[in-house]
C-alpha positions in Angstrom: 0.0 0.0 0.0 1.1 3.6 -0.4 3.5 4.9 2.2 4.2 1.3 3.3 7.3 1.0 5.4 8.0 4.7 5.5 10.0 6.2 8.3 8.6 8.7 10.9 7.9 12.3 10.0 9.9 15.2 11.3 9.2 16.0 14.9 7.6 19.3 14.2 5.1 17.7 11.9 3.4 15.9 14.8 0.3 17.0 16.8 -0.5 15.9 20.3 -3.8 14.3 21.3 -4.5 13.7 25.0 -7.1 12.2 27.2 -5.3 13.1 30.5 -4.1 9.6 30.8 -2.0 9.1 27.7 -1.1 10.9 24.5 -0.9 10.2 20.8 1.2 11.8 18.1 -0.5 12.4 14.7 1.7 13.3 11.8 0.9 15.9 9.2 0.6 12.9 6.8 -2.3 11.5 8.7 -0.4 8.8 10.5 -0.7 8.1 14.2 2.9 7.0 14.8 3.0 6.9 18.6 0.4 5.8 21.1 0.8 4.1 24.5 -2.3 2.6 26.0 -3.7 3.1 28.6 -1.1 5.4 30.3 1.7 7.7 29.1 4.3 5.1 30.4 2.5 2.0 29.1 4.1 0.0 26.2 3.3 1.6 22.9 0.8 -0.1 20.5 1.9 2.3 17.6 5.7 2.7 17.5 6.4 3.8 13.9 7.9 7.0 15.5 10.9 4.9 16.5 10.9 2.6 13.5 8.8 2.0 10.4 5.1 1.4 9.8 5.7 -2.3 10.5 6.1 -1.4 14.1 2.6 -0.1 14.3 0.7 3.0 13.1 -2.8 4.2 12.0 -2.7 6.0 8.7 -5.7 7.9 7.3 -5.0 10.1 4.2 -6.1 10.8 0.7 -4.7 8.4 -1.9 -4.3 11.0 -4.7 -0.6 11.7 -5.3 -1.3 15.5 -5.4 -3.1 15.5 -2.1 -1.9 18.2 0.3 -2.7 19.5 3.7 -4.3 22.9 3.2 -4.9 23.7 6.9 -4.2 22.1 10.3 -5.2 23.4 13.7 -6.6 22.6 17.1 -10.3 23.5 17.4 -10.5 26.6 19.6 -8.7 26.1 22.9 -8.7 22.3 22.7 -6.7 19.3 21.7 -9.2 18.3 19.0 -7.1 18.2 15.8 -8.6 19.4 12.5 -6.8 18.7 9.3 -8.1 19.9 5.9 -6.9 18.0 2.9 -7.2 19.2 -0.7 -6.9 17.1 -3.9 -7.7 18.0 -7.5 -11.0 16.2 -7.0 -12.2 17.8 -3.8 -11.5 18.5 -0.2 -12.2 16.8 3.2 -11.5 17.3 6.9 -10.2 14.8 9.4 -11.0 15.5 13.0 -8.9 13.5 15.5 -9.5 13.5 19.3 -9.2 11.4 22.4 -12.6 11.5 24.3 -12.6 12.9 27.8 -15.0 12.4 30.6 -16.0 8.7 30.4 -12.5 7.3 31.2 -12.3 5.2 28.1 -9.0 4.9 26.4 -9.7 5.6 22.8 -9.1 7.7 19.7 -11.8 8.9 17.3 -11.2 9.8 13.7 -13.9 11.6 11.8 -13.6 12.2 8.0 -16.0 14.7 6.5 -16.4 15.6 2.8 -16.3 19.4 2.2 -16.6 19.6 -1.6 -16.2 17.3 -4.6 -15.1 13.8 -3.7 -11.9 12.5 -2.0 -10.7 8.9 -1.9 -9.0 8.0 1.4 -6.7 5.2 2.0 -6.4 3.6 5.5 -3.9 1.4 7.0 -3.8 0.2 10.6 -1.1 -2.0 12.0 -1.5 -2.8 15.6 1.7 -3.9 17.3 1.6 -4.1 21.1 4.8 -4.0 23.3 6.6 -1.3 21.3 6.0 -3.0 17.9 7.3 -6.4 19.0 4.2 -8.5 19.3 1.9 -9.6 16.5 -1.6 -9.7 18.1 -4.4 -12.2 17.4 -6.9 -10.3 15.3 -10.4 -11.3 14.3 -13.4 -9.7 12.7 -16.7 -10.0 14.7 -20.3 -9.1 14.3 -21.8 -7.2 17.2 -25.4 -7.4 18.6 -26.5 -4.5 16.4 -25.2 -6.2 13.3 -22.2 -3.9 12.9 -18.8 -5.3 12.4 -15.8 -4.7 14.6 -12.1 -5.7 14.5 -10.6 -7.0 17.7 -6.9 -7.4 18.4 -5.7 -9.3 21.5 -2.1 -9.7 22.8 -1.7 -10.8 26.4 -3.3 -8.4 28.8 -4.1 -5.9 26.1 -7.0 -5.8 23.7 -8.2 -3.2 21.2 -11.4 -2.9 19.2 -11.8 -0.9 16.0 -15.4 0.2 15.2 -17.0 2.4 12.7 -17.7 2.9 9.0 -15.7 1.5 6.1 -13.5 -0.8 8.3 -10.3 -2.0 6.6 -9.6 -5.6 5.6 -6.8 -7.9 6.6 -3.8 -7.7 4.3 -0.4 -9.3 5.3 -0.7 -8.9 9.0 -2.2 -5.4 8.9 -5.6 -3.9 7.8 -6.0 -1.7 4.9 -8.6 -0.4 2.5 -10.0 2.7 0.7 -13.2 4.6 0.8 -14.6 7.8 -0.8 -16.3 10.7 0.8 -18.4 13.3 -1.0 -19.4 16.8 0.2 -21.6 16.4 3.2 -20.7 12.7 3.8 -19.0 11.5 7.0 -17.0 8.4 8.0 -16.1 7.7 11.6 -13.9 5.2 13.3 -12.9 4.6 16.9 -10.0 2.6 18.3 -10.5 1.6 21.9 -8.2 -0.2 24.3 -9.4 -2.4 27.1 -8.0 -5.1 29.4 -8.3 -8.4 27.4 -10.0 -10.2 30.3 -12.9 -7.8 30.3 -15.9 -7.5 28.0 -15.6 -5.3 24.9 -16.6 -1.7 25.8 -19.8 -0.4 24.3 -19.7 1.8 21.2 -19.3 5.5 21.7 -21.6 8.3 20.6 -19.1 10.3 18.7 -21.2 13.5 18.6 -21.7 13.5 22.4 -18.0 12.6 23.0 -16.8 15.4 20.7 -19.0 17.9 22.4 -18.0 16.8 25.9 -14.3 16.8 25.0 -14.5 20.2 23.5 -16.4 21.6 26.5 -13.7 20.3 28.9 -10.8 21.9 27.2 -12.6 25.1 26.5 -13.9 25.4 30.1 -10.3 24.8 31.4 -8.7 27.3 29.0 -11.4 29.9 29.7 -9.9 30.4 33.2 -6.8 32.0 31.6 -7.7 35.6 30.6 -4.5 37.6 30.5 -3.5 39.8 27.7 -0.1 40.5 26.1 1.9 39.8 23.0 2.5 36.2 23.8 -0.9 35.5 25.6 -2.0 32.9 23.0 1.3 31.0 23.3 1.1 31.0 27.1 -2.4 29.7 26.9 -1.4 26.8 24.6 1.6 26.1 26.9 -0.7 25.9 29.9 -2.9 23.5 27.9 0.1 21.4 27.0 1.0 21.1 30.7 -2.6 20.1 31.5 -2.5 17.6 28.6 0.6 16.0 30.0 -0.8 15.7 33.5 -2.5 12.5 34.7 -6.1 13.1 35.5 -6.1 11.0 38.7 -2.7 11.2 40.2 -1.7 14.8 39.3 1.7 13.6 38.0 3.1 15.4 34.9 5.3 13.6 32.4 8.2 15.5 31.0 7.1 14.5 27.5 4.8 11.7 26.1 7.7 10.2 24.1 10.9 8.3 24.5 14.1 8.3 22.5 13.5 11.2 20.2 17.2 12.2 19.8 18.8 15.3 21.0 21.6 14.7 18.5 20.3 13.0 15.2 22.0 9.7 14.8 23.5 9.9 18.2 23.0 8.2 21.6 21.4 11.1 23.6 18.0 9.4 23.5 16.1 9.2 26.8 12.7 8.1 28.1 10.8 11.2 29.3 7.5 9.5 30.1 8.0 10.0 33.9 7.5 12.7 36.4 10.5 14.8 37.4 10.2 16.6 40.8 11.7 19.7 39.1 9.0 19.8 36.4 6.2 19.2 39.0 7.5 22.1 41.1 7.8 24.5 38.2 4.3 23.4 37.0 2.9 24.2 40.4 4.4 27.7 40.1 3.0 28.3 36.6 -0.5 27.2 37.6 -0.5 29.4 40.6 0.7 32.4 38.6 -2.2 32.0 36.1 -5.0 31.3 38.4 -5.2 27.5 38.3 -5.1 27.1 42.1 -6.9 23.8 42.2 -4.5 22.2 39.8 -1.6 23.7 41.7 -2.7 22.0 44.9 -3.1 18.7 43.1 0.4 19.0 41.8 1.6 19.8 45.3 -0.2 16.7 46.6 1.5 14.5 44.0 4.8 16.0 45.0 4.3 15.2 48.6 3.0 11.7 48.0 5.9 10.9 45.7 8.6 12.0 48.1 6.9 10.6 51.3 9.0 8.1 53.2 12.6 8.0 54.2 14.3 11.1 52.8 17.3 8.8 52.0 15.2 7.2 49.4 14.4 10.5 47.6 14.5 10.3 43.8 14.7 12.9 41.1 11.8 11.4 39.2 8.9 9.0 39.7 6.2 7.2 37.8 2.8 8.8 37.2 1.5 7.3 40.4 4.7 7.7 42.3 6.3 4.5 41.2 10.0 4.2 42.1 11.3 1.4 39.9 12.0 3.0 36.5 14.8 0.6 35.5 16.4 1.6 32.2 16.5 -0.9 29.3 17.0 -0.9 25.5 14.6 -2.0 22.8 17.0 -3.7 20.4 14.4 -4.6 17.9 13.7 -0.9 17.0 16.0 1.0 14.6 15.4 4.3 16.3 14.2 7.7 15.1 16.2 8.2 11.9 18.6 5.6 13.1 19.3 7.1 16.6 20.2 4.3 18.9 19.7 3.0 21.5 15.9 3.2 22.0 15.5 3.4 25.7 12.6 2.6 28.1 12.9 3.5 31.7 15.5 6.1 32.8 18.8 5.3 34.5 19.0 8.8 35.9 16.4 7.8 38.5 19.2 6.6 40.7 21.3 9.8 40.5 21.8 12.2 43.3 20.8 15.7 42.1 21.3 18.1 44.9 19.1 20.8 43.4 15.9 18.8 43.6 15.0 19.6 47.2 15.5 23.2 46.5 13.2 23.1 43.5 10.5 21.6 45.6 10.9 24.0 48.5 10.9 27.0 46.3 7.7 25.9 44.7 6.1 25.3 48.1 7.3 28.7 49.4 5.5 30.3 46.4 2.4 28.4 47.3 2.6 29.9 50.7 3.1 33.4 49.1 -0.1 32.7 47.1 -2.1 32.1 50.3 -1.8 28.3 50.6 -1.5 26.8 54.0 0.7 23.9 55.3 -0.9 20.9 57.0 0.1 18.2 59.3 1.7 16.3 56.4 3.3 18.9 54.2 5.4 21.0 56.6 6.9 18.0 58.5 7.8 16.4 55.2 9.6 19.6 54.1 11.5 19.6 57.4 12.6 16.0 56.7 13.8 17.0 53.3 15.8 19.9 54.8 17.4 17.3 57.2 18.3 15.2 54.2 20.2 18.0 52.4 21.9 19.0 55.7 23.1 15.5 56.1 24.4 15.5 52.5 25.7 19.1 52.6 29.2 18.2 51.4 28.1 15.5 48.9 28.9 16.0 45.2 26.1 15.3 42.7 25.2 14.7 39.0 23.8 18.2 38.4 20.6 19.4 36.8 21.5 17.9 33.4 21.9 14.4 34.8 25.5 14.1 34.0 26.6 10.5 33.6 30.3 11.3 34.3 32.0 12.0 37.6 30.2 13.5 40.6 31.1 17.2 41.1 30.0 20.2 43.1 27.8 22.0 40.5 27.3 25.6 41.3 23.6 25.5 40.3 23.0 22.6 42.7 24.7 24.4 45.5 22.6 27.5 44.9 19.4 25.4 45.0 20.5 23.9 48.3 21.0 27.5 49.5 17.5 28.3 48.2 16.0 25.3 50.2 17.3 26.8 53.5 16.3 30.3 52.4 12.7 29.1 51.9 12.9 27.4 55.3 13.9 30.6 57.0 11.1 32.5 55.1 8.6 29.8 56.3 9.4 30.5 59.9 9.9 34.3 59.8 7.3 35.2 57.2 4.7 32.5 57.6 4.9 31.6 61.3 5.8 28.0 60.9 7.9 26.2 63.5 11.5 25.1 62.9 15.1 25.7 63.9 15.4 28.9 62.0 18.8 29.9 63.5 20.3 26.6 62.3 18.7 27.0 58.8 19.9 30.6 58.6 23.4 29.5 59.6 23.5 26.8 56.9 22.1 29.3 54.3 24.9 31.7 55.0 27.6 29.0 55.0 26.4 27.9 51.6 26.3 31.4 50.3 29.9 32.2 51.4 31.1 28.8 50.0 29.4 29.4 46.6 30.8 32.9 46.3 34.3 31.6 47.1 34.4 28.4 44.9 31.5 28.9 42.4 32.5 32.4 41.2 35.6 33.0 39.3 36.8 36.5 40.1 39.4 36.6 37.3 36.7 35.7 34.7 34.0 37.7 36.6 31.5 34.9 36.2 29.8 32.1 38.1 31.1 28.7 36.8 29.5 25.4 36.1 31.4 23.6 38.8 33.5 24.7 41.8 36.9 25.8 40.7 35.9 25.6 37.1 36.4 28.0 34.2 33.4 27.2 32.0 29.8 28.3 32.3 26.5 26.5 32.3 23.0 27.8 31.3 21.6 26.7 34.6 23.4 29.7 36.1 20.6 31.8 34.7 18.4 30.3 37.6 20.5 32.1 40.3 18.6 35.4 40.2 15.3 33.5 39.8 15.6 32.1 43.3 17.0 35.3 44.8 20.6 34.2 45.3 21.8 37.3 43.4 20.0 40.1 41.7 19.4 39.9 38.0 21.4 43.1 37.6 24.1 42.4 40.1 27.6 42.8 38.8 28.2 39.0 39.4 25.2 38.1 37.3 25.9 40.6 34.5 29.4 39.2 34.3 28.0 35.7 34.1 25.6 36.6 31.3 28.5 38.1 29.4 30.4 34.9 29.8 27.4 32.8 28.8 27.0 34.9 25.7 30.6 34.5 24.7 30.8 30.8 25.5 27.4 29.2 24.9 25.2 31.5 22.8 25.2 30.7 19.1 24.9 33.0 16.1 21.1 32.8 16.3 21.0 34.0 19.9 20.1 30.6 21.3 22.0 29.1 24.2 23.5 25.6 24.8 23.2 24.0 28.2 27.0 23.6 28.4 29.9 22.6 26.3 29.4 18.9 25.7 32.9 18.6 24.4 34.1 18.9 28.0 33.2 15.3 28.5 31.6 16.0 32.0 28.4 14.2 31.0 30.1 10.9 30.1 28.7 11.0 26.5 30.0 11.7 23.1 29.8 15.5 22.4 26.9 17.0 20.4 23.5 18.5 21.0 21.5 21.5 20.0 20.3 24.7 21.8 18.1 23.8 24.7 14.9 25.8 24.4 14.2 26.2 28.1 17.6 27.7 28.7 17.0 30.2 25.9 13.7 31.2 27.5 15.6 31.8 30.8 17.9 34.1 28.9 14.8 36.1 27.7 13.8 36.4 31.4 17.3 37.6 32.3 17.3 40.2 29.5 13.8 41.4 30.5 14.9 42.1 34.1 18.0 44.0 33.2 16.7 46.7 30.8 17.5 44.7 27.7 13.9 44.5 26.5 14.8 44.8 22.9 17.1 41.8 23.1 14.4 40.0 25.2 11.7 40.5 22.6 14.0 39.6 19.7 15.0 36.4 21.3 11.5 35.6 22.4 10.2 36.1 18.9 12.9 33.8 17.6 12.0 31.1 20.1 8.2 31.2 19.7 8.9 31.1 15.9 10.4 27.6 16.5 7.0 26.2 17.7 5.0 24.4 15.1 1.8 25.8 13.8 0.0 24.2 16.7 2.1 26.0 19.3 4.0 22.9 20.4 7.7 22.9 21.3 10.3 20.2 21.6 13.3 20.0 23.9 15.9 21.4 21.6 16.1 22.9 18.1 18.6 22.3 15.3 19.0 25.8 13.8 21.3 24.5 11.0 18.8 22.0 9.7 15.8 24.0 10.8 14.1 21.2 12.7 13.1 20.2 16.2 15.2 17.7 18.3 14.5 15.8 21.5 11.3 14.5 23.1 8.1 16.2 22.1 6.2 18.1 23.2 8.4 19.0 26.1 6.9 20.3 29.4 10.1 22.0 30.4 10.2 24.1 27.2 6.6 25.2 27.7 7.1 25.9 31.4 10.1 28.2 30.5 8.0 29.9 27.8 5.4 30.8 30.4 8.1 32.2 32.7 9.7 34.3 29.9 6.3 35.6 28.8 5.4 36.5 32.4 8.7 38.5 32.7 7.9 40.4 29.4 4.2 40.9 30.3 4.9 42.0 33.8 2.8 39.2 35.3 5.2 37.6 37.7 3.2 37.2 40.9 5.5 35.1 43.0 9.1 36.2 42.5 11.7 35.4 45.2 14.0 38.1 43.9 14.6 41.2 46.1 14.5 43.4 43.0 11.3 45.3 42.5 9.0 44.0 39.7 6.2 45.8 38.1 3.5 43.2 38.2 0.1 44.9 37.5 -1.4 41.7 38.9 -4.7 40.6 40.3 -4.6 38.7 43.7 -4.3 35.0 43.6 -6.8 33.1 45.8 -5.9 29.6 46.8 -8.7 27.4 48.1 -8.2 26.2 51.7 
């Protein structure tokens, strides 16, 4: 069949669908190339993204060789994807969505003729367990006389219902059909546990209306203006789409092993919940009026880290699972040949000294917004403070999850300082109980140490590591947590060093120099979008608004037409790199836009900020 065996599309050509439990990637070519059922971290049933069509996909597209996508967008403030195809014979629209509200795990595809007639080809290849398993497939007649296709493989089963169902051809299902103006064809693919009965058929009109209402009602709570308001809204929607409806855990991305360096080995599984992302999401939601969601993220954070602080991890599963053992899928060729394809994440066992600080900064901002601690949350924070005090001298892997030697990373040490700073604030500003003198002493000890060993006076810059001579984009976080002012001489010197060392000719910034070998991997990656948004924030706070807007315009121009961002961007080839869509990139976009719009409600900086804000009300 046409397009048989083709490789995956470019990353920017994909759209995200979400049902708040999992997500699918739909290519511009009409192929669903990635889908894990029933959760983000479940084994994929469509894995063409990391291989070929033989590893599973669901293609729906016109057969005419001159067919082209005339328009593609999300229906207003939703994740309902609308794609208009045009051919010499006519035009048609495909509407793709994942129903919300009834807790079923499914995807609906609706094809509507707009004018003339359009012949569509369809191909569905179901391959559970990341494209490795050939399921048992049968065609059945249901009680109402309609046909359905059922695929079963171990614990998983899927049923395909609808009009114009495809037919079996060489271990896949394929076929063609024609739609004329005013005609409609609908299909739904539903996952269910194989030991249970087949779910009842869906009412697609009702499901579409309910799904649209959910997304639009959620987005309607965001009502700020500003040049980048639409992009902030879409970013907040992305964060919601990547958050599990029940647990409140947010995955860093819905994908695994999309390469940071094409053809290289920097391929990681991001379908887990990093404490850092959860903390930053809490802050973003608070700033933009989503107090209920912020509290749910807080509760996920506290449940995830509950227990012996010595068992603290940097990431967890969606429900707080701790075992995220890393493995490799050797049967997959990888995205454009990038190997290995990984599931699980070996960084789960790393010690990253910044994580407690990230969490405590977020919870301090929750207090600033009016949130109250309870019998569970404050004692747990005190236990976390005891953990970092116990490990005060320990070296770590750093924010970028270095797989090389342990070191004293300046950013990590600053976030430890921020943890004790927030503890002192909790006592002095919010009336909580705790050994404030001890925490203040530790805070000042860390500050003196950082200024002595983490700041190179000869180069007039903070450095990536103690005693080092190179910089790191994570240093842009220092003024965000109040360690130094944005316009302090030390920070301005650091920005100058970053611009000389890590900013490329397009104005985008690398995380660090991979050629240094500190990360234990072969050199090579592209500008990290979140770091470039941090640079926008820095410019905005230091009178460089022209530079800030210029860089912001460049960055938002790297989003696809749906407003989605990846982890990195290859400016030379003009394409996205890394897992997609990336929560961290969208979180940083929100922060940068807030700095430019003057809507930063909850800054820990001592420098005055013109906020023009409305008060935030947090439910008790």
